[in-house]
BAFI-3210 file (N, C-alpha, C; in Angstrom, 3 decimals, decimal comma, padded with zeros to 6 digits):
// residues 281
n [1|2|3|4|5|6|7|8|9|10|11|12|13|14|15|16|17|18|19|20|21|22|23|24|25|26|27|28|29|30|31|32|33|34|35|36|37|38|39|40|41|42|43|44|45|46|47|48|49|50|51|52|53|54|55|56|57|58|59|60|61|62|63|64|65|66|67|68|69|70|71|72|73|74|75|76|77|78|79|80|81|82|83|84|85|86|87|88|89|90|91|92|93|94|95|96|97|98|99|100|101|102|103|104|105|106|107|108|109|110|111|112|113|114|115|116|117|118|119|120|121|122|123|124|125|126|127|128|129|130|131|132|133|134|135|136|137|138|139|140|141|142|143|144|145|146|147|148|149|150|151|152|153|154|155|156|157|158|159|160|161|162|163|164|165|166|167|168|169|170|171|172|173|174|175|176|177|178|179|180|181|182|183|184|185|186|187|188|189|190|191|192|193|194|195|196|197|198|199|200|201|202|203|204|205|206|207|208|209|210|211|212|213|214|215|216|217|218|219|220|221|222|223|224|225|226|227|228|229|230|231|232|233|234|235|236|237|238|239|240|241|242|243|244|245|246|247|248|249|250|251|252|253|254|255|256|257|258|259|260|261|262|263|264|265|266|267|268|269|270|271|272|273|274|275|276|277|278|279|280|281]
n.u [-005,211|-005,363|-004,562|-001,696|-000,318|000,122|-002,437|-001,948|000,530|002,428|000,940|-000,123|-001,135|-000,574|002,548|002,304|001,032|003,519|005,149|004,550|003,803|006,614|007,942|006,435|007,366|010,034|009,876|009,122|011,482|012,526|014,066|013,775|014,296|013,013|011,002|009,380|009,353|007,676|005,131|002,533|003,845|006,346|010,216|011,263|008,538|007,729|009,984|009,133|006,379|006,994|008,685|007,096|006,700|004,825|001,374|000,705|-001,127|-004,076|-004,650|-001,423|-000,919|-002,626|-000,977|001,212|000,466|-000,771|002,047|003,570|001,885|-000,304|-003,394|-004,765|-006,766|-006,152|-004,006|-005,487|-007,268|-006,518|-004,797|-007,228|-007,461|-005,581|-006,083|-007,864|-007,162|-004,631|-005,511|-006,898|-009,549|-010,439|-010,432|-012,365|-014,908|-018,335|-021,312|-023,216|-025,953|-027,914|-027,706|-028,219|-030,725|-032,439|-035,359|-036,194|-035,891|-038,949|-038,605|-037,519|-038,938|-040,967|-043,074|-043,745|-043,093|-043,365|-046,808|-049,734|-051,641|-053,610|-056,186|-058,611|-058,055|-055,740|-054,137|-055,182|-053,782|-051,266|-050,981|-050,778|-049,252|-046,830|-047,262|-046,787|-044,207|-042,841|-043,547|-042,366|-039,364|-039,522|-039,810|-037,859|-035,664|-036,198|-035,784|-033,056|-031,857|-032,625|-030,734|-028,245|-027,844|-027,753|-025,621|-023,808|-020,059|-018,493|-016,758|-018,032|-016,865|-014,442|-012,674|-014,034|-011,950|-010,770|-010,852|-007,632|-007,066|-007,558|-005,458|-003,813|-002,985|-002,289|000,425|001,706|000,304|001,202|003,818|006,292|005,145|005,103|005,328|004,326|002,813|000,768|-000,611|000,624|002,485|001,616|001,703|002,142|001,358|003,727|007,020|010,382|012,586|015,402|018,088|021,010|023,629|025,774|029,130|029,116|027,417|025,120|022,055|020,727|017,537|015,283|012,083|008,774|005,331|002,687|-000,321|-000,250|001,379|004,318|007,480|009,968|013,251|014,919|017,014|018,994|020,550|022,000|024,053|024,062|023,788|024,019|023,172|020,163|019,439|016,499|016,147|015,130|014,983|013,772|013,591|012,423|012,669|013,698|014,654|016,268|017,698|019,536|019,196|019,555|020,675|018,218|017,040|018,734|018,489|016,608|015,097|015,557|014,297|012,880|010,957|007,726|007,897|006,609|005,624|004,972|006,982|009,545|012,010|015,662|016,060|017,441|018,976|020,829|022,991|024,579|026,768|028,122|030,781|032,213|033,046|029,800|027,502|025,107|022,211|021,257|018,126]
n.v [-003,498|-002,586|000,823|000,855|002,955|005,233|008,463|009,661|010,978|008,925|005,999|005,221|002,960|001,682|001,594|000,016|-002,321|-003,231|-003,604|-005,948|-007,829|-008,120|-009,443|-011,455|-012,740|-013,059|-015,023|-017,274|-017,531|-017,775|-016,452|-013,224|-013,822|-016,785|-016,465|-015,307|-017,203|-018,765|-017,822|-015,606|-013,308|-010,904|-010,406|-007,970|-007,009|-007,576|-006,424|-003,821|-003,950|-005,059|-003,040|-001,051|000,815|000,609|-000,803|-003,799|-006,136|-007,671|-010,415|-010,916|-010,715|-012,748|-014,356|-014,728|-015,134|-017,752|-019,147|-018,857|-020,585|-019,451|-018,284|-015,578|-013,653|-011,700|-010,067|-009,234|-007,568|-005,627|-004,757|-003,751|-001,360|-000,194|-000,029|001,810|004,154|004,223|004,930|007,145|006,547|007,210|010,094|011,190|013,662|013,068|013,199|015,891|016,534|018,222|017,196|014,401|014,339|015,852|015,471|013,884|014,904|016,610|015,390|012,888|011,484|008,176|006,602|009,315|008,382|007,475|005,030|005,678|003,028|000,808|000,250|001,388|000,198|-000,908|001,533|002,434|001,083|001,126|003,646|003,861|002,038|003,335|005,538|005,227|003,762|006,136|007,589|005,619|006,006|009,136|008,668|007,007|009,043|011,299|009,909|008,972|011,351|013,285|011,586|011,825|014,600|014,153|012,821|013,453|014,615|017,580|019,051|017,569|017,076|015,826|012,593|009,687|008,188|005,146|002,250|000,189|-003,380|-005,332|-006,478|-009,547|-011,652|-013,112|-013,265|-016,312|-017,023|-015,347|-016,050|-016,497|-015,068|-012,677|-008,915|-006,754|-007,521|-009,399|-007,258|-005,819|-003,853|-001,320|002,013|003,600|001,403|-000,477|-000,375|000,268|-001,575|-001,957|-000,343|-000,002|001,578|-000,139|-000,848|-001,214|000,333|-000,401|-000,565|-001,940|-002,948|-004,032|-004,739|-004,375|-005,219|-004,136|-004,619|-006,812|-008,610|-009,392|-009,915|-008,182|-008,053|-006,245|-004,688|-002,107|-001,184|-003,251|-006,039|-008,810|-011,920|-011,702|-011,900|-012,165|-013,020|-013,607|-014,692|-016,314|-016,862|-018,789|-020,853|-019,825|-018,938|-016,952|-016,642|-014,235|-013,786|-012,308|-012,404|-011,426|-008,509|-006,734|-007,839|-006,559|-003,776|-003,008|-002,885|-005,458|-007,897|-009,724|-012,449|-012,481|-013,167|-015,234|-012,605|-012,825|-013,789|-012,120|-012,545|-013,130|-012,759|-011,745|-010,371|-011,171|-009,749|-010,633|-010,160|-010,955|-010,857|-010,562|-009,513|-010,891|-009,240|-008,706|-007,386|-007,847|-008,161]
n.w [-006,748|-002,933|-001,653|000,382|001,509|004,030|004,880|005,984|007,853|010,848|012,198|015,409|016,072|013,871|014,144|016,684|015,690|013,726|015,385|016,795|014,861|014,013|016,623|016,784|014,149|015,062|016,947|015,217|014,190|011,578|008,616|006,814|004,360|004,513|005,359|003,328|001,438|002,810|002,629|000,461|000,030|-000,423|000,290|000,564|000,460|003,350|004,368|004,668|005,779|008,252|009,620|009,569|007,605|005,830|005,554|007,016|004,587|005,942|005,029|004,949|007,571|008,806|007,447|008,327|011,172|011,173|009,974|012,229|014,025|015,321|016,844|014,942|016,030|018,239|016,835|014,686|015,506|016,391|014,091|012,797|013,935|013,693|010,525|010,597|011,183|009,722|007,091|007,011|007,916|010,435|011,051|009,921|009,683|011,101|009,979|010,128|012,310|011,186|008,626|008,899|009,433|008,047|005,321|002,945|-000,667|-002,058|-005,242|-004,659|-003,033|-002,340|-005,065|-006,290|-008,764|-011,804|-013,172|-012,213|-009,863|-010,840|-010,117|-007,094|-004,630|-004,208|-004,652|-002,489|-000,758|-000,870|-000,682|001,816|002,931|002,387|004,257|006,455|006,177|006,149|008,092|010,053|009,039|010,191|012,884|013,820|012,988|014,741|017,159|016,548|016,477|018,904|020,570|019,719|020,714|023,354|023,573|021,920|021,023|022,141|020,013|016,905|015,021|015,643|016,613|017,115|019,968|019,017|021,260|022,235|021,970|025,180|027,232|026,368|028,448|031,321|033,908|034,651|031,903|029,601|029,534|027,088|024,858|022,730|024,120|022,863|020,975|022,819|023,880|025,944|026,028|026,026|025,858|029,061|030,336|031,279|033,111|033,558|035,234|035,437|033,613|031,541|029,794|027,881|026,554|024,045|023,501|023,300|024,604|027,603|028,956|031,675|031,757|033,159|033,402|034,856|034,619|032,809|034,455|033,810|032,355|030,552|028,458|026,910|024,444|022,740|019,547|018,142|016,845|014,266|015,465|018,077|021,143|023,504|026,789|029,495|032,736|035,360|039,440|039,558|037,358|035,037|031,608|028,727|025,469|023,432|019,599|017,388|013,890|011,253|009,597|009,275|011,726|013,314|013,356|014,600|017,721|019,834|021,467|024,385|024,768|027,113|030,528|033,242|035,928|038,194|040,141|040,822|041,766|041,870|038,655|036,113|033,242|030,470|028,185|025,469|022,855|020,102|019,570|021,560|025,079|027,305|029,000|032,028|033,771|036,991|039,391]
ca.u [-004,893|-005,653|-002,827|-002,012|000,544|-000,428|-003,351|-001,287|001,432|002,334|-000,460|000,409|-001,751|000,277|003,494|002,499|001,147|004,474|006,028|003,927|004,607|008,431|007,912|006,417|008,142|011,599|009,081|009,266|012,651|012,320|014,561|013,120|013,997|012,420|009,330|008,781|009,364|006,519|003,580|002,430|004,513|008,031|011,248|011,103|007,090|008,170|010,063|008,163|005,218|007,437|009,708|005,816|006,208|003,562|000,610|000,513|-002,626|-005,260|-004,149|000,110|-001,260|-003,072|-000,231|002,363|000,297|-000,348|003,306|004,236|000,911|-001,088|-004,650|-005,019|-007,500|-005,767|-003,487|-006,339|-008,284|-005,204|-005,352|-008,091|-007,194|-004,691|-006,323|-008,963|-005,896|-003,701|-006,380|-007,293|-011,199|-010,885|-010,175|-013,001|-016,015|-019,314|-022,247|-024,103|-027,230|-028,827|-027,595|-028,951|-032,246|-033,233|-035,851|-035,649|-036,401|-040,144|-038,653|-036,901|-039,783|-040,965|-044,634|-044,098|-042,644|-044,066|-048,028|-050,581|-052,438|-054,915|-057,238|-058,788|-057,763|-054,106|-053,149|-055,014|-053,134|-049,934|-050,145|-050,995|-047,634|-045,639|-047,327|-046,388|-042,985|-042,420|-043,655|-041,659|-038,298|-039,025|-039,705|-036,296|-034,704|-036,060|-034,938|-031,601|-031,263|-032,531|-029,570|-026,943|-028,100|-027,950|-024,202|-022,317|-018,818|-018,911|-016,578|-018,681|-015,616|-013,808|-013,113|-014,364|-010,966|-011,002|-009,760|-006,737|-007,424|-007,364|-004,485|-004,416|-002,414|-001,550|001,568|001,975|000,005|002,100|005,213|006,567|004,686|006,155|004,873|003,146|001,725|-000,123|-000,884|001,439|003,527|001,069|001,966|001,515|001,322|005,170|008,031|011,439|012,970|016,630|018,362|022,014|024,113|027,072|030,247|029,171|026,791|023,769|021,102|020,048|016,422|014,998|010,852|007,632|004,193|001,585|-001,073|-000,141|002,120|004,726|008,417|010,769|013,871|015,098|018,328|019,180|021,666|022,734|024,910|024,095|024,515|024,268|021,994|019,668|017,952|016,278|015,702|014,410|015,624|012,079|013,608|011,792|014,182|013,630|016,059|015,926|018,479|019,669|019,247|019,991|020,591|016,755|016,684|020,165|018,717|015,334|015,035|015,332|013,306|012,765|009,469|007,972|008,235|005,947|006,071|004,454|007,842|010,921|013,483|016,600|015,553|018,834|019,078|022,113|023,058|026,240|027,287|028,992|032,020|033,013|031,948|028,673|026,807|023,928|021,746|020,260|017,337]
ca.v [-003,576|-001,436|001,591|000,812|004,110|006,322|009,042|011,100|010,602|007,706|005,746|004,880|001,319|001,040|001,188|-000,892|-003,338|-003,387|-003,953|-007,020|-008,653|-008,507|-010,172|-012,728|-013,134|-013,345|-016,581|-018,423|-018,381|-017,143|-015,354|-012,604|-014,492|-017,939|-015,990|-014,851|-018,263|-019,468|-016,711|-015,169|-011,516|-011,019|-010,624|-006,378|-006,457|-008,148|-005,025|-002,272|-004,051|-004,931|-001,723|000,136|001,576|000,164|-001,507|-005,139|-006,295|-008,273|-011,475|-011,110|-010,736|-013,980|-015,401|-014,335|-015,981|-018,992|-019,593|-018,712|-021,653|-018,508|-017,795|-014,029|-013,053|-010,280|-008,994|-008,985|-006,847|-004,534|-004,581|-003,531|000,010|000,203|000,271|003,100|005,588|004,424|005,140|008,235|007,414|007,716|011,323|011,872|014,331|012,593|013,894|016,528|016,801|018,853|016,201|013,377|014,470|016,415|014,705|013,646|015,462|015,873|014,189|011,561|010,878|007,106|006,884|010,136|008,819|006,283|005,317|005,257|002,148|000,449|-000,035|001,895|-000,817|-001,158|002,415|003,055|000,087|001,388|005,065|003,534|001,725|004,621|006,598|004,428|003,929|007,414|007,680|005,369|006,717|010,224|008,383|006,477|009,554|012,047|009,468|009,650|012,892|012,894|010,618|012,691|016,200|013,969|011,937|014,193|015,484|019,190|018,707|016,702|016,639|015,186|011,037|008,688|007,183|003,071|001,620|-001,082|-004,551|-005,236|-007,457|-010,633|-012,831|-012,462|-013,884|-017,568|-017,171|-014,634|-016,743|-017,186|-014,318|-011,139|-008,062|-006,292|-008,724|-009,662|-005,372|-005,054|-002,721|000,099|003,581|003,831|-000,092|-000,299|000,335|000,034|-002,158|-001,181|000,258|000,178|001,511|-001,321|-000,396|-001,618|001,284|-000,995|-000,396|-003,100|-002,670|-004,981|-003,724|-005,183|-004,737|-004,599|-005,336|-008,523|-009,471|-010,253|-009,186|-008,932|-007,858|-005,216|-004,150|-001,666|-001,239|-004,732|-006,942|-009,903|-013,244|-011,395|-013,083|-011,562|-014,065|-013,647|-015,511|-016,023|-018,011|-020,210|-021,557|-019,252|-018,808|-016,749|-015,826|-013,614|-013,462|-011,329|-013,225|-011,109|-007,142|-006,127|-007,758|-005,381|-002,707|-002,812|-003,790|-006,932|-008,018|-011,546|-012,852|-012,537|-014,320|-014,608|-011,490|-013,263|-013,953|-011,987|-012,911|-013,796|-011,807|-011,456|-009,819|-011,243|-009,757|-011,714|-009,864|-011,955|-010,481|-009,726|-009,919|-010,187|-008,258|-009,409|-006,960|-008,529|-006,582]
ca.w [-005,262|-002,288|-001,083|002,182|002,128|005,089|004,665|006,766|009,031|011,500|012,852|016,392|016,166|012,999|014,851|017,702|014,804|013,215|016,770|016,639|014,137|014,452|017,692|016,035|013,282|015,766|017,604|014,686|013,715|010,262|008,354|006,002|002,735|004,614|005,374|001,896|000,899|003,585|002,027|-000,836|-000,195|-001,268|001,162|000,341|001,240|004,879|005,483|005,011|006,771|009,874|009,908|009,477|005,826|004,728|006,333|006,194|004,326|006,879|004,462|005,651|008,856|008,795|007,208|009,901|012,685|010,647|009,822|013,758|014,609|016,579|016,534|014,755|016,684|018,680|016,032|013,638|016,336|016,029|012,713|012,490|014,289|012,607|009,570|010,499|011,409|008,585|006,104|007,384|007,810|011,720|011,363|008,909|010,608|011,503|009,489|011,049|012,700|010,237|007,772|009,201|010,130|007,030|005,294|001,728|-001,338|-002,673|-006,041|-003,805|-002,311|-003,432|-005,440|-007,022|-010,821|-013,321|-013,602|-010,532|-010,019|-011,680|-008,994|-005,715|-003,328|-004,679|-004,586|-001,240|000,304|-001,352|-000,049|003,242|003,513|002,142|005,054|007,708|006,151|006,325|009,593|011,045|009,208|011,005|014,662|013,643|012,804|015,590|018,283|016,357|016,905|019,818|021,606|019,433|020,954|024,639|023,603|021,104|022,163|022,197|018,767|016,138|013,954|016,294|016,017|018,914|019,785|019,306|022,580|021,778|022,527|026,317|027,398|026,422|028,707|032,647|034,916|033,491|030,677|029,144|029,219|025,703|023,672|022,860|024,858|021,829|020,238|023,773|024,730|027,433|025,905|025,604|026,539|030,354|031,199|031,074|033,874|033,441|035,864|035,495|032,487|031,770|028,687|027,633|026,108|022,752|022,930|023,089|025,628|027,850|029,944|031,887|031,732|034,097|032,892|036,053|034,007|032,330|035,384|033,021|032,038|029,425|028,067|025,234|023,695|020,928|018,898|018,725|015,916|014,039|015,862|019,816|022,015|024,873|028,102|030,366|033,521|037,108|039,860|039,506|036,069|033,952|030,343|027,525|024,624|021,736|018,879|016,341|013,128|010,335|009,729|009,364|012,970|014,166|012,653|015,385|018,810|020,425|022,776|024,408|025,061|028,431|031,253|034,237|036,566|039,406|041,120|040,212|042,653|040,968|037,801|035,040|031,951|030,097|026,613|025,127|021,916|019,045|019,158|023,196|026,781|027,726|030,250|033,139|034,541|038,075|040,237]
c.u [-005,233|-004,426|-003,280|-000,681|-000,352|-001,339|-002,311|-000,561|001,611|001,215|000,552|000,257|-000,995|001,267|003,288|002,129|002,404|005,368|005,850|003,899|006,270|008,347|007,475|006,965|009,766|010,870|009,361|010,341|013,167|012,896|013,951|012,891|012,792|010,812|008,509|008,510|007,924|004,880|003,863|003,339|006,194|008,727|010,685|009,640|007,212|008,411|009,804|006,814|005,808|008,353|008,237|005,907|005,115|002,491|000,162|-000,983|-003,136|-004,481|-002,668|-000,236|-001,606|-002,307|000,780|001,922|-000,088|001,161|004,656|003,207|000,615|-001,915|-004,089|-005,672|-007,186|-004,801|-004,580|-007,193|-007,410|-004,899|-005,679|-008,450|-006,584|-004,891|-007,412|-008,126|-005,497|-004,716|-006,824|-008,920|-011,471|-010,931|-011,048|-014,391|-017,190|-019,871|-022,903|-025,159|-028,004|-028,902|-028,963|-030,356|-033,061|-033,973|-035,789|-036,366|-037,838|-039,984|-037,788|-037,711|-040,241|-042,515|-044,460|-043,391|-043,386|-045,933|-048,530|-050,902|-053,329|-056,275|-057,262|-057,579|-056,544|-053,260|-053,792|-053,585|-051,414|-049,300|-050,020|-049,403|-046,737|-046,040|-046,719|-044,931|-042,263|-042,595|-042,599|-040,000|-038,009|-039,118|-038,414|-035,389|-034,600|-035,426|-033,436|-031,090|-031,217|-031,318|-028,065|-026,864|-027,620|-026,018|-023,359|-021,568|-019,314|-017,828|-017,166|-017,603|-014,358|-013,708|-013,361|-013,175|-011,536|-010,172|-008,886|-007,364|-006,635|-006,120|-004,244|-004,050|-002,108|-000,928|002,027|001,714|000,424|003,491|005,437|006,043|005,506|005,052|003,990|002,273|000,604|-001,125|-000,345|002,202|003,130|001,711|001,034|001,290|002,664|005,681|009,243|011,968|014,331|016,976|019,738|022,713|025,463|027,919|030,411|028,299|025,071|022,886|020,644|019,044|015,409|012,926|009,250|006,193|002,779|000,341|-001,074|000,778|003,214|006,038|009,122|012,038|014,234|016,931|018,142|020,548|022,680|022,909|024,459|024,857|024,736|023,154|021,303|018,925|017,832|015,492|015,224|015,367|014,291|012,841|013,641|013,395|013,221|014,661|015,672|017,778|018,255|020,277|019,565|020,307|019,488|016,637|018,209|019,339|017,256|016,221|014,930|015,012|013,117|011,386|009,607|007,739|007,020|006,314|005,642|005,318|009,061|012,248|014,667|016,834|017,066|018,572|020,295|022,128|024,300|026,098|028,170|030,629|032,759|032,137|030,746|028,358|025,580|023,984|020,909|019,285|017,787]
c.v [-002,393|-000,498|001,896|001,301|004,816|007,853|010,492|011,002|009,055|007,275|004,931|003,564|000,917|000,519|-000,004|-001,998|-003,664|-004,021|-005,355|-008,224|-008,935|-009,330|-011,581|-013,486|-013,786|-014,720|-017,421|-018,734|-017,849|-016,436|-014,781|-013,682|-015,723|-017,393|-016,130|-016,285|-018,960|-018,963|-016,137|-013,437|-011,813|-010,695|-008,652|-006,055|-006,834|-006,865|-004,441|-002,686|-004,146|-003,777|-000,887|001,373|002,121|-000,803|-002,694|-005,280|-007,322|-009,814|-011,699|-010,751|-011,835|-014,943|-016,200|-014,981|-017,016|-020,062|-019,810|-019,513|-020,785|-018,495|-016,050|-012,830|-011,428|-009,469|-008,696|-007,498|-005,250|-004,055|-003,929|-001,419|000,765|000,797|001,126|004,022|005,395|005,500|006,331|008,155|007,505|009,044|012,034|012,523|013,269|013,575|014,562|016,609|017,088|017,713|014,993|013,728|015,160|015,288|014,996|014,634|015,420|014,865|012,859|010,340|009,269|007,473|008,180|010,406|007,307|006,147|005,063|003,829|001,951|000,149|000,757|001,570|-000,608|000,161|002,843|001,949|000,503|002,725|005,182|002,914|002,645|005,600|005,945|004,084|005,009|007,962|007,042|005,455|008,003|009,875|008,217|007,755|010,808|011,219|009,324|011,138|013,402|012,511|011,395|013,707|015,394|013,380|012,549|014,993|017,139|019,606|018,072|016,125|015,906|013,492|010,552|008,359|005,445|002,831|000,075|-002,122|-004,657|-005,941|-008,550|-012,006|-012,178|-013,562|-015,034|-017,547|-016,173|-015,057|-017,258|-016,097|-013,178|-009,795|-007,385|-007,010|-009,426|-008,296|-005,579|-004,383|-001,518|001,000|003,497|002,338|-000,785|000,073|-000,483|-000,389|-001,909|-001,462|000,483|000,607|000,743|-000,634|-000,599|-000,546|001,074|-000,693|-001,025|-002,396|-003,846|-004,047|-004,814|-004,452|-005,071|-005,183|-006,958|-009,240|-010,347|-009,129|-009,597|-008,231|-007,340|-004,977|-003,475|-001,523|-002,668|-005,114|-008,356|-011,212|-012,446|-011,692|-012,316|-012,446|-013,307|-014,411|-015,875|-017,213|-019,458|-021,096|-020,893|-018,786|-018,548|-016,359|-015,590|-013,436|-012,904|-011,786|-012,552|-009,484|-006,398|-006,554|-006,729|-003,913|-001,736|-003,036|-005,348|-007,055|-009,507|-011,790|-013,041|-013,676|-014,387|-013,715|-011,985|-013,119|-013,512|-012,019|-013,528|-012,906|-011,899|-011,730|-010,372|-010,476|-010,371|-010,980|-010,748|-011,631|-009,892|-010,413|-009,607|-009,579|-008,428|-007,880|-007,677|-007,576|-007,627]
c.w [-004,011|-001,945|-000,263|002,343|003,365|004,251|005,038|007,877|009,861|011,956|014,037|016,406|014,833|013,415|016,256|016,883|014,269|014,277|016,739|015,988|013,684|015,755|017,037|015,074|014,185|016,166|016,622|014,333|012,466|009,574|007,373|004,537|003,405|004,629|004,287|001,040|001,299|003,209|001,143|-000,253|000,060|000,849|001,234|001,029|002,755|005,295|005,433|006,072|008,191|010,384|010,137|008,420|005,442|005,655|006,000|005,641|005,621|006,438|004,892|007,489|009,516|008,413|007,833|010,541|012,170|010,755|011,429|014,596|015,885|015,934|016,175|015,087|016,945|017,591|014,733|014,135|016,007|014,886|012,379|012,736|013,697|010,958|009,436|010,489|010,171|007,501|006,135|007,836|009,572|012,122|010,595|009,885|010,191|010,483|010,467|011,521|011,623|009,149|007,465|009,537|009,019|006,206|003,852|000,985|-001,996|-004,083|-005,676|-003,614|-003,236|-003,948|-006,340|-008,524|-010,557|-012,979|-012,202|-011,067|-010,237|-011,032|-007,398|-004,504|-003,263|-004,385|-003,141|-000,073|000,251|-000,668|001,058|003,956|003,348|003,587|005,998|007,686|006,785|007,577|010,247|010,677|010,053|012,118|014,580|014,136|014,289|017,102|018,126|016,735|018,417|021,194|021,235|020,029|022,523|024,380|022,902|021,531|021,438|020,924|018,312|015,464|014,918|016,389|017,459|018,604|020,140|020,443|021,425|022,581|024,266|026,126|027,114|026,985|030,308|033,291|033,574|032,345|029,672|028,865|027,950|024,625|023,756|023,467|024,237|021,718|021,029|024,704|025,488|027,228|025,593|026,714|027,955|031,236|031,534|031,968|033,555|034,880|036,321|033,940|032,834|030,363|028,870|027,059|024,888|022,276|022,752|024,314|025,903|029,328|030,108|032,478|032,266|033,682|033,754|035,220|033,872|032,991|034,940|032,819|031,297|029,465|026,779|025,293|022,789|020,761|018,964|017,248|015,429|014,624|017,872|019,921|023,536|025,095|028,328|031,403|034,887|037,990|040,139|038,150|034,671|032,780|029,116|026,957|023,337|020,873|017,926|014,951|011,752|010,755|010,060|011,330|013,550|013,980|013,836|016,637|019,359|021,394|022,992|024,650|026,541|029,164|032,731|035,536|037,973|040,613|040,411|040,680|041,724|039,337|036,946|033,887|031,477|028,423|026,524|023,878|020,951|019,367|020,472|023,900|026,658|029,103|030,899|033,900|036,059|039,265|041,684]
res [m|r|d|t|t|p|s|s|g|r|s|p|y|a|t|r|l|a|e|a|l|r|e|l|r|a|r|t|g|l|s|m|a|a|l|a|e|r|t|a|y|s|k|s|s|w|e|r|y|l|n|g|k|q|l|a|p|r|q|a|v|e|a|l|c|k|a|a|g|e|p|a|g|r|l|l|a|l|w|e|l|a|d|l|e|w|s|g|r|a|q|r|p|a|p|s|m|a|q|m|a|a|p|p|s|h|d|e|r|p|g|d|h|g|t|p|g|p|a|y|g|w|s|f|r|r|h|r|g|i|l|a|a|t|c|a|v|w|l|t|a|a|i|g|v|t|t|l|l|h|t|a|p|e|n|p|t|r|p|v|p|s|a|p|p|a|p|g|c|h|a|q|a|c|a|g|f|g|p|t|e|m|g|c|a|m|p|g|q|e|q|t|l|r|r|q|e|l|s|t|g|a|r|l|e|v|v|y|s|k|q|c|r|a|a|w|a|l|v|g|v|a|q|v|g|d|i|l|t|l|s|t|q|g|g|a|h|e|r|a|r|v|m|d|q|y|d|a|d|g|l|l|v|t|p|m|i|d|g|s|d|l|r|g|l|k|a|c|f|s|p|a|g|g|r|g|k|c|l|r|l]
***
């Protein structure tokens, strides 16, 4: 079985993947136990995958997408980036130009081993083929080295950063989807419209993404049974509920709503054992 523990530190893409998987799991309405029953992975495994302690296998990502009835393409693209960082392959230095351009040693050249051909014509064609192949290899190497000289960064050991998937929705197309899942909650792409500390100790926020033109609400320090809603004057409405202690240990995030018209936007947090609080724009 492949080792999915991190090679060093925490991968930013793996963190985003875990957040997206949590959002998707919340949309399914499945408890951790129910999710384990629906897939080939145990409850404890899902807890590690969703809290980012272990990178979820590709098959687990596909299984959760299937359980949610959602295409797996975007999350698999994010998984590829997370896998590169998590495994440490993104940090490995590229081979030097000298290594790439070095010719094969005399002992490794084809045709130096074995018995000679039985006829002159066969031997001539054979060596002519080897000569042509060798010229082609050197021509390719020369082109490659020239390209590297013109395009290689100043620090050849520095990994080329991989771009995250572009936002997967815009405006109304984002409605009902998780912000991280659709690439709308990337650093620098989100703006907090309102924030308030509640008497319960929770932090209630309303967040907007200009790139996705969508909004969502989130709250921290929640308890099982707490409910978070987001609505607009135009009738848009999304809801998230803390289903179990696992949900309570993380952020509670609503699915997104169309941010084209935020008039009358209202986020309401209703704790299971107390009075609710609403934020209005």
